[in-house]
N, C-alpha and C positions, 0 to 999 in steps of 0.2 A: 322882399326874402320869404314871407310867412306862406305866401303862394306856393312858391316852391318846395317848401316843408309839406306843405298839405298835400301837393299835386304826389311827391315822393310817397307820403303814406299813403294815400289812394291807391297809386299804382301797385306798392306792393301788397296791400291788400287783397286786390283782386288777381294779381299774379301768383301768390303764394297758393291758392287753393288749384289754380291751374297746373302748375308745376307737380303737384301731391298725385292728380290725377294720371299724370303720363310717367312717374317712375316706381318703381316697386316691382313684386313678383306675379307673374301670371302663370296660372297652370291651365293645359287642358285638361279636362275631367270628363270622364266615362260615366254617365248615371248607368246603375246597373240595374236599374228596372225598368226604365226605357229605352237603354241601349242607343243612348244620343250622345254626344259629345257639345261641349260648352267651353268657352275660354272665359275663366272665373279669376278671383283674387284672392279667394279663400275656400279650400275643398270642404263640401260640406258631408253630412253621412250619407252612406249609400254610394260614393262616387270614386271611380278608382283615377288615380291620378296617370296619366298618360304620357305625361312631361313638365316641366318647370322652364319657363321663360324669363328674359329680362323685360322685353316688352310686348304689348298687347298685339302690335303688327306680327312680330316673330312668333309668338302663339297660334294667332288664326293661320299664317301660313305652313306652319307645322301640322296644324289640325287638317287642312284641305291635304293633306299627304297621306293621312292615316288612314289605313285599310279598315281597321276598326270602326272608325267616325263616321263610314259611308255603309254601313250596314242595314 
């Protein structure tokens, strides 16, 4: 019984950070000094928000279609 409890705790400890990395809000940000776009989780100073997305994959797909990101 103790083995099962220890196994469950270890699985939970390793799975929780992985789930935290895949959820949240992602932004496509245009750096106004370099004029390049990137997917970020937090907008920094000097960045213009080009869009807000629920997943990193959705943000990357949208960024690929943005004209200002290919200048």
